[in-house]
N, C-alpha and C positions, 0 to 999 in steps of 0.2 A: 259129058254134058253137065254143066254145073247148074244148080238151081239159083236163080237170081235172088236179089234182096228185096223184091217187091213185097209190100205189106199185104198180107192175106187175112181174111176174116178167120178168126180162130173160134173153136168150140171145144169146151172141156167136156169129156165124157167120163162119168164115174160109174164103174161096174160094181160098186159096193165093195165087198171084201176081196173080190177077184183082182181088180186092177183099175187104173184110170189112165187116160191119155188125152192129148190135145190134137184135134184135127185142124189142119190148115187148109181150108177150102180153096180149091183152084190152084194149089201149088204145083201139082203134077201136070195139070193142063198147061200151065205157063211154061214149065220146064220142057215139055214135049212139043210145044207150039200148036196145041189142039185147042180150038175155040171152046169156051166154057159151055156152050149149049150142045156140044157133041159128046157122045160117049167115048171113052178111051177103049180102043180095041184090046182084046185079051192079050194079043202078042206084045203090046206095049206095056202091059202090067208085069211082065216077066223081067226080073233083074238081068242085066247084061254084063259081061266082063268089061271092065273099064268104067263102069258107072261109079260116081262118087258114093261114099257110104250113105250120104243123105238121100241121094236120088234112088239108090237101091232100096232104102227103107221106105220111101214114098211108094215105090212100085209094089213092094210086098204088102204094104198097108192097103193099097187100092185093090190088090188081088183078094185080100181077106175081106174087105168091105163088100166086094161084089158077091161074096158067098153068103153074107148075112141077109136075113129077112128084114125088109124095110116096111114100116107101117104105111 
């Protein structure tokens, strides 16, 4: 399953000396065909054999974000 070239809202996150990264909001929802207002099930956050490297990275990121504390 390939991730489309739809323009997504991006947000740059800077963790100081640790790291920084860019979040593409809604990208995984679009790739999986899940509406934006629904949560992505945990089983869909696991990378699968045959995923493109980009989709696998989005899945891993979503899994990590779900473990973070949100304000």
